[in-house]
C-alpha positions in Angstrom: 99.9 69.4 80.7 100.5 72.9 79.3 101.9 76.0 81.0 101.7 76.0 84.8 101.9 79.3 86.7 103.3 79.4 90.2 102.5 82.2 92.6 102.2 83.4 96.2 99.5 85.6 97.8 98.3 89.1 97.1 100.5 92.0 98.4 103.4 89.6 98.0 106.2 89.6 100.6 109.7 88.1 100.1 108.5 84.6 100.8 105.5 84.8 98.4 107.9 85.8 95.6 111.0 83.9 96.6 109.1 80.6 97.2 107.3 81.0 93.9 110.6 81.5 92.0 112.2 78.6 93.8 109.3 76.2 93.4 108.9 77.1 89.7 112.6 76.5 89.2 112.2 73.1 90.9 109.2 72.2 88.7 111.2 73.1 85.6 114.0 70.8 86.6 111.3 68.1 87.1 110.1 68.6 83.5 107.1 70.9 84.1 106.6 74.0 81.9 106.4 76.2 85.0 106.7 80.0 85.4 106.7 82.0 88.6 104.4 85.0 88.5 103.3 87.5 91.2 100.0 89.0 92.4 101.6 92.4 93.0 104.9 94.3 92.6 107.8 93.5 95.0 108.1 95.6 98.1 111.4 97.4 98.9 112.7 94.5 100.9 112.0 92.0 98.2 113.4 94.3 95.5 116.6 94.6 97.6 117.0 90.8 97.5 116.3 90.6 93.8 118.8 93.3 93.0 121.4 91.8 95.4 121.3 88.4 93.6 120.8 89.8 90.1 117.3 88.4 89.5 114.3 89.9 87.7 111.0 90.1 89.5 108.3 87.8 88.2 105.7 89.4 86.0 102.5 90.6 87.7 99.2 89.0 86.9 95.6 89.8 88.0 93.8 86.9 86.3 95.1 83.7 84.9 92.2 81.7 83.3 92.7 83.3 79.9 96.4 82.2 79.9 96.3 78.7 81.5 94.1 76.5 83.6 96.8 74.9 85.8 98.4 76.6 88.8 100.5 75.9 91.8 100.2 77.9 95.0 102.9 78.8 97.5 102.8 80.6 100.8 99.0 80.7 100.9 95.8 78.6 100.4 92.9 80.9 101.3 91.0 81.9 98.2 90.6 85.5 99.3 94.4 85.9 99.4 94.8 84.4 95.9 94.4 85.4 92.3 91.0 86.9 91.4 89.8 83.9 89.3 91.2 81.2 91.5 87.9 79.3 91.6 88.1 78.9 87.8 91.5 77.3 87.9 92.9 73.8 88.4 95.1 73.8 91.5 97.8 71.2 91.0 99.7 71.7 94.2 100.1 73.8 97.3 103.2 74.4 99.4 102.4 76.5 102.5 103.0 77.1 106.2 99.8 78.8 107.1 96.4 77.7 108.5 94.1 75.9 106.0 90.9 77.8 105.5 88.3 78.6 102.8 90.0 76.1 100.5 88.5 73.4 98.3 89.3 71.8 94.9 87.4 69.7 92.4 90.4 67.4 91.8 93.0 65.7 93.9 96.2 67.6 94.4 99.7 67.6 96.0 99.4 69.5 99.3 102.5 70.1 101.5 101.9 72.2 104.7 104.3 72.2 107.6 104.4 74.3 110.8 107.6 76.1 110.0 108.4 79.8 109.8 108.7 80.1 106.1 107.5 78.4 102.9 111.0 78.5 101.5 112.2 76.2 104.2 109.7 73.5 102.9 110.8 74.2 99.3 114.4 73.5 100.3 113.3 70.1 101.5 111.6 69.4 98.2 114.8 70.1 96.3 116.6 67.6 98.6 113.9 65.0 98.3 114.2 65.2 94.5 118.1 65.3 94.6 118.1 68.6 92.7 120.7 71.3 93.6 119.5 74.8 94.4 121.1 77.4 92.1 123.0 80.1 94.0 120.7 83.0 93.1 117.6 81.1 93.9 119.2 80.1 97.2 119.7 83.8 97.9 116.0 84.5 97.4 115.0 81.5 99.6 117.4 82.7 102.3 115.9 86.2 102.0 112.4 84.8 102.5 113.4 82.9 105.7 115.1 86.0 107.1 112.0 88.1 106.3 109.4 85.7 107.6 111.3 85.0 110.9 112.7 88.5 111.4 116.2 87.0 111.4 115.0 84.2 113.7 113.3 86.5 116.3 109.8 85.5 115.4 108.0 82.8 117.5 107.1 81.1 114.2 110.8 80.3 113.6 111.9 76.7 114.1 115.2 75.0 114.1 114.5 73.8 110.6 114.3 77.5 109.5 117.6 78.3 111.1 119.3 75.2 109.6 117.8 76.0 106.2 118.9 79.6 106.3 122.5 78.6 107.2 122.6 76.1 104.4 121.2 78.5 101.8 123.6 81.3 102.9 126.4 79.0 102.1 125.0 78.2 98.7 124.3 81.9 98.0 127.8 83.0 99.3 126.6 85.6 101.8 127.2 86.2 105.5 123.9 85.4 107.0 123.7 88.0 109.8 125.1 91.0 108.0 123.0 90.3 104.9 120.0 89.6 107.0 120.2 92.9 108.8 120.7 94.8 105.5 117.6 93.0 104.1 115.4 93.9 107.0 116.5 97.5 107.1 115.8 97.8 103.3 112.1 97.1 104.1 111.8 99.9 106.7 112.1 102.9 104.3 108.6 104.3 104.9 108.9 108.1 104.7 108.1 108.4 101.0 105.0 106.3 101.1 101.4 107.4 101.4 99.1 106.1 104.1 97.3 103.9 101.6 100.7 102.5 100.4 101.8 101.7 103.9 98.6 99.9 104.6 99.0 97.8 101.5 102.6 96.8 102.0 101.8 93.6 103.8 98.1 93.1 104.4 95.8 90.1 104.4 92.0 89.6 104.9 90.6 87.0 107.2 87.0 85.9 107.6 86.2 85.6 111.3 82.7 84.5 112.2 80.5 86.7 110.1 83.0 89.5 109.9 85.9 90.3 107.6 89.1 91.4 109.3 91.9 93.1 107.5 95.3 92.9 109.2 98.3 94.9 107.9 101.8 94.8 109.2 104.6 97.4 108.8 108.2 96.7 109.8 110.2 99.7 111.1 113.2 100.7 113.2 111.2 103.6 114.7 107.7 103.2 116.0 107.3 106.9 116.6 108.0 107.7 113.0 105.0 105.7 111.9 102.7 106.9 114.7 103.4 110.5 113.9 101.0 109.8 111.1 98.4 108.0 113.3 95.4 110.2 112.4 96.0 109.9 108.7 96.6 106.2 109.0 93.4 105.7 110.9 91.4 107.7 108.4 92.9 105.6 105.6 92.0 102.4 107.5 88.4 103.5 107.9 88.2 104.5 104.2 89.5 101.0 103.3 86.8 99.5 105.5 84.1 101.3 103.6 85.6 100.7 100.2 86.3 97.0 100.6 83.7 95.9 103.1 86.0 95.2 105.9 84.5 95.3 109.4 87.7 95.7 111.3 91.1 96.9 110.3 94.2 96.2 112.4 97.6 97.7 111.7 100.5 96.0 113.5 103.6 98.1 113.5 106.7 96.0 114.4 110.1 97.2 115.5 112.5 94.8 113.9 115.3 95.7 116.2 113.7 94.9 119.6 110.8 92.6 118.5 107.9 94.6 120.0 104.8 96.0 118.2 102.2 98.6 118.5 98.6 98.0 117.4 96.3 100.5 115.7 92.6 99.6 115.4 89.9 101.0 113.2 86.3 99.6 112.9 84.2 97.2 114.9 83.8 95.0 116.8 86.8 96.4 118.6 85.9 94.6 121.9 87.1 91.4 120.2 90.6 93.0 120.0 90.7 93.8 123.7 89.4 90.4 124.5 91.8 88.6 122.2 94.9 90.3 123.5 93.8 91.2 127.0 94.6 94.8 126.5 92.9 98.2 126.8 92.9 100.4 123.7 93.9 104.0 124.4 93.5 106.4 121.5 92.9 103.3 119.3 96.3 101.9 120.2 97.9 99.2 122.3 101.5 98.2 122.9 102.2 94.5 122.4 105.6 93.5 123.8 107.2 90.6 122.1 104.6 90.4 119.4 106.0 90.2 115.9 104.0 87.5 114.1 100.6 88.1 112.5 100.3 84.4 111.8 101.0 83.1 115.3 100.4 85.9 117.7 97.5 87.8 116.1 95.3 85.7 113.8 94.8 82.7 116.1 94.0 84.8 119.2 91.6 87.0 117.2 89.9 84.1 115.6 89.3 82.5 119.0 87.8 85.7 120.3 85.4 85.9 117.3 84.3 82.3 117.8 83.2 82.8 121.4 
């Protein structure tokens, strides 16, 4: 086996980059010539974590087949969220905490999927199962991933395993979990200097639902009003993305990380699926979703069910 590239999904968040770095480091300790790469540049939250622990961001790649045939996926499995030439590659393993969809391989592989709040929680288990110590800086990135994915344990996706893993990793990394966690989350809410297109691309994923393609973006903030002061421009940008990329429906979930509520902005059709999924009425293309913070658990399953009816 030659070089193996390890990566998370497009528009990488802290778990996509942190889990890739951690899993690649584990593979190297197991004798694999592995390198973590990324399918996009780090967002401000992830860069805060990298800077805090003195780590360099993985290099960004768009295609891989010209470099190597062997890859390992973390924090995703759906091909539309992966590298552009994923169908030409040999997937050796997947470590993930999402639904399994639109995924197939020609060869057998190692597949580890668990219903926890963060991929890095699973990666920590793999270190332990292989009796390999987690380096302090890598532990810091894994901790950051768990804090980010669970919104410091406020997300309904969070499990006791995530809480226990975060506490253990904080000890290895030498940081105070709560104070560092709040600093990390706040680092990702600096939105004022970003264009509407940049805001929509911070954390966005595409999902096939029935015969439609649904794009769901999420923005974390400490002030919903600051984001929705730009509602008209955001909606125009969402409609433009629909036309440009063939999306049928674009949902923007704006989440207040301090009180764990969200506001939804909708562009495109069929919008009646949105009202049906969440039992809401859209007013001015918006709806308030109290207690909703998780795209994976509180948005995608409900919307998928509505489309399948």
